[in-house]
C-alpha positions as a Python dict, from the first residue, in 0.01 Angstrom:
ca = {
    (1, 'X'): (0, 0, 0),
    (2, 'X'): (142, 334, -97),
    (3, 'X'): (144, 648, 113),
    (4, 'X'): (-95, 809, -134),
    (5, 'X'): (-355, 532, -105),
    (6, 'X'): (-326, 535, 276),
    (7, 'X'): (-384, 910, 275),
    (8, 'X'): (-686, 870, 46),
    (9, 'X'): (-828, 601, 276),
    (10, 'X'): (-777, 832, 573),
    (11, 'X'): (-958, 1112, 393),
    (12, 'X'): (-1253, 886, 310),
    (13, 'X'): (-1271, 768, 671),
    (14, 'X'): (-1267, 1127, 795),
    (15, 'X'): (-1543, 1222, 547),
    (16, 'X'): (-1764, 934, 666),
    (17, 'X'): (-1693, 1018, 1032),
    (18, 'X'): (-1793, 1382, 986),
    (19, 'X'): (-2105, 1288, 788),
    (20, 'X'): (-2206, 1033, 1055),
    (21, 'X'): (-2151, 1290, 1330),
    (22, 'X'): (-2369, 1549, 1156),
    (23, 'X'): (-2646, 1319, 1034),
    (24, 'X'): (-2810, 1059, 1254),
    (25, 'X'): (-2974, 908, 946),
    (26, 'X'): (-2637, 865, 771),
    (27, 'X'): (-2487, 731, 1094),
    (28, 'X'): (-2755, 461, 1120),
    (29, 'X'): (-2703, 370, 755),
    (30, 'X'): (-2324, 331, 796),
    (31, 'X'): (-2301, 195, 1151),
    (32, 'X'): (-2636, 23, 1179),
    (33, 'X'): (-2881, 61, 1460),
    (34, 'X'): (-2920, -82, 1806),
    (35, 'X'): (-3086, -422, 1815),
    (36, 'X'): (-3247, -616, 2096),
    (37, 'X'): (-3078, -954, 2139),
    (38, 'X'): (-3269, -1088, 2440),
    (39, 'X'): (-3616, -994, 2555),
    (40, 'X'): (-3846, -1174, 2798),
    (41, 'X'): (-3576, -1440, 2840),
    (42, 'X'): (-3581, -1529, 2469),
    (43, 'X'): (-3290, -1484, 2228),
    (44, 'X'): (-3381, -1296, 1911),
    (45, 'X'): (-3185, -1513, 1666),
    (46, 'X'): (-3269, -1291, 1369),
    (47, 'X'): (-3097, -992, 1532),
    (48, 'X'): (-2811, -1217, 1647),
    (49, 'X'): (-2752, -1321, 1285),
    (50, 'X'): (-2775, -962, 1157),
    (51, 'X'): (-2496, -869, 1400),
    (52, 'X'): (-2292, -1187, 1338),
    (53, 'X'): (-2309, -1290, 1704),
    (54, 'X'): (-2326, -1654, 1809),
    (55, 'X'): (-2493, -1786, 2123),
    (56, 'X'): (-2157, -1869, 2284),
    (57, 'X'): (-2032, -1516, 2208),
    (58, 'X'): (-2337, -1366, 2375),
    (59, 'X'): (-2315, -1580, 2689),
    (60, 'X'): (-1937, -1529, 2705),
    (61, 'X'): (-1981, -1151, 2695),
    (62, 'X'): (-2251, -1159, 2963),
    (63, 'X'): (-2034, -1382, 3184),
    (64, 'X'): (-1730, -1157, 3131),
    (65, 'X'): (-1938, -867, 3258),
    (66, 'X'): (-2002, -1074, 3572),
    (67, 'X'): (-2375, -1063, 3525),
    (68, 'X'): (-2493, -1418, 3452),
    (69, 'X'): (-2408, -1784, 3470),
    (70, 'X'): (-2703, -1903, 3258),
    (71, 'X'): (-2982, -1787, 3031),
    (72, 'X'): (-3241, -1798, 3311),
    (73, 'X'): (-3067, -1497, 3473),
    (74, 'X'): (-3050, -1274, 3166),
    (75, 'X'): (-3228, -938, 3159),
    (76, 'X'): (-3321, -770, 2829),
    (77, 'X'): (-3000, -728, 2630),
    (78, 'X'): (-2910, -501, 2336),
    (79, 'X'): (-2635, -478, 2078),
    (80, 'X'): (-2525, -113, 2068),
    (81, 'X'): (-2412, 70, 1753),
    (82, 'X'): (-2056, 93, 1880),
    (83, 'X'): (-2041, -286, 1916),
    (84, 'X'): (-2106, -335, 2287),
    (85, 'X'): (-2351, -590, 2427),
    (86, 'X'): (-2531, -445, 2728),
    (87, 'X'): (-2799, -563, 2967),
    (88, 'X'): (-3081, -319, 3026),
    (89, 'X'): (-3180, -248, 3385),
}
């Protein structure tokens, strides 16, 4: 990769970042939206697939956060636009 192509890639990234910052609609189009992964104790497999998250990845993340040991303990859970999996209070 040449210095010129790296600079061009950097400029494109900056352009997208500024556009996403100024336009929520553009931001959702580029980054995607928040999606509910677990609600009422049930995994939403469609949203899991859209975000390329497997069941083991989900449980591993919830365990790493020190929140659960099994699915029966899971509160409603979302996949955030920035890539975090969070449990809702």
